[in-house]
KEKE-3310 file (N, C-alpha, C; in steps of 0.2 Angstrom, whole numbers, plus 5000, padded with zeros to 4 digits):
npx = (5004:5003:5010:5001:5003:5010:5011:5026:5036:5051:5059:5053:5057:5071:5073:5068:5077:5089:5085:5086:5078:5074:5078:5069:5069:5057:5059:5061:5074:5083:5082:5085:5099:5104:5103:5101:5095:5106:5111:5099:5089:5085:5070:5061:5045:5036:5041:5040:5037:5033:5045:5055:5053:5057:5070:5070:5071:5060:5058:5062:5057:5051:5055:5048:5051:5048:5051:5041:5039:5028)
npy = (4994:5011:5025:5040:5057:5070:5083:5087:5089:5098:5089:5077:5076:5076:5064:5055:5057:5052:5039:5036:5042:5050:5066:5079:5093:5104:5115:5127:5125:5135:5142:5132:5131:5143:5140:5127:5114:5103:5088:5087:5082:5089:5090:5099:5105:5109:5101:5089:5072:5055:5050:5059:5056:5043:5043:5042:5031:5019:5011:5018:5031:5047:5064:5079:5096:5113:5130:5142:5159:5167)
npz = (5000:4996:5004:5009:5004:5016:5027:5034:5049:5054:5062:5058:5044:5046:5053:5043:5032:5039:5039:5026:5016:5001:4996:4987:4978:4970:4964:4951:4939:4938:4950:4959:4956:4961:4974:4986:4996:5005:4997:4990:4976:4960:4953:4944:4946:4935:4925:4929:4927:4921:4916:4922:4935:4936:4940:4953:4968:4970:4981:4992:5004:4999:5001:4998:4993:4992:4990:4992:4990:4988)
capx = (5000:5007:5008:4999:5007:5008:5016:5031:5040:5058:5061:5051:5062:5078:5072:5067:5083:5093:5083:5087:5073:5076:5075:5068:5066:5053:5060:5064:5081:5087:5081:5089:5106:5105:5104:5096:5096:5111:5109:5093:5089:5080:5065:5056:5038:5033:5044:5039:5033:5035:5052:5060:5052:5060:5076:5069:5071:5053:5058:5063:5052:5053:5053:5047:5052:5047:5051:5037:5039:5022)
capy = (5000:5017:5030:5046:5063:5073:5089:5084:5094:5098:5083:5072:5076:5074:5057:5052:5057:5048:5033:5034:5045:5054:5073:5081:5100:5104:5122:5128:5123:5142:5143:5127:5132:5148:5138:5122:5110:5098:5081:5087:5081:5094:5088:5105:5103:5110:5096:5082:5067:5048:5050:5062:5053:5037:5044:5041:5024:5018:5007:5023:5037:5054:5070:5084:5102:5119:5136:5147:5165:5171)
capz = (5000:4995:5009:5006:5006:5022:5029:5039:5053:5053:5065:5054:5039:5048:5054:5037:5029:5042:5038:5019:5012:4996:4996:4981:4977:4964:4962:4944:4939:4939:4957:4962:4955:4965:4981:4987:5002:5003:4995:4987:4969:4957:4949:4943:4946:4929:4921:4933:4923:4923:4915:4927:4942:4936:4943:4961:4970:4972:4987:4997:5004:4996:5004:4992:4996:4987:4994:4988:4993:4985)
cpx = (5004:5005:5006:5003:5005:5013:5020:5034:5047:5061:5059:5056:5069:5078:5072:5073:5088:5091:5083:5082:5077:5074:5075:5065:5063:5054:5062:5071:5085:5087:5085:5096:5108:5106:5099:5099:5102:5108:5102:5094:5084:5076:5060:5049:5035:5036:5043:5035:5036:5042:5057:5059:5055:5067:5076:5069:5064:5053:5060:5058:5055:5050:5053:5047:5051:5047:5047:5036:5033:5017)
cpy = (5006:5022:5037:5052:5066:5079:5086:5090:5093:5091:5077:5071:5074:5067:5053:5052:5053:5041:5031:5037:5049:5061:5076:5089:5101:5112:5122:5127:5130:5143:5138:5128:5138:5146:5132:5118:5105:5092:5081:5086:5087:5090:5094:5102:5104:5105:5089:5078:5060:5047:5053:5059:5046:5037:5042:5033:5023:5014:5012:5029:5043:5059:5076:5091:5108:5125:5141:5153:5169:5171)
cpz = (5000:5001:5006:5008:5012:5023:5035:5043:5051:5056:5061:5048:5040:5049:5048:5033:5032:5041:5030:5014:5007:4997:4989:4981:4970:4962:4954:4944:4940:4947:4961:4961:4959:4973:4983:4993:5000:5002:4991:4979:4966:4952:4948:4942:4939:4924:4924:4929:4925:4922:4920:4934:4942:4939:4951:4962:4973:4979:4993:4997:5001:5000:4999:4996:4990:4992:4990:4993:4991:4991)
residu = (MET:ALA:LEU:MET:PRO:ARG:ILE:ALA:THR:ARG:ALA:ASP:VAL:GLN:ARG:LEU:LEU:LEU:GLU:GLY:ALA:GLN:LEU:VAL:GLU:VAL:LEU:PRO:ALA:ALA:ASP:TYR:ALA:GLN:GLY:HIS:LEU:ALA:LEU:ALA:GLN:ASN:LEU:PRO:LEU:LYS:GLU:LEU:ASP:GLU:GLY:SER:ALA:SER:ARG:LEU:ASP:ARG:ALA:ARG:PRO:VAL:VAL:VAL:TYR:CYS:ASN:ASP:THR:VAL)
# end
């Protein structure tokens, strides 16, 4: 059974990453290049499709991050 998305606290994210979760930033590539979280992969939301998502390990949890300042 797949787990449903949920909002995670900072402590949740730290624990998940220590347990082997993947960190994905969905920022546009230019924003990602200006600065991103350490070890984060960039999969821009507007470009996210089955092909780009195939870079992820389906056996490991995924933590998705987007810094929206709007």
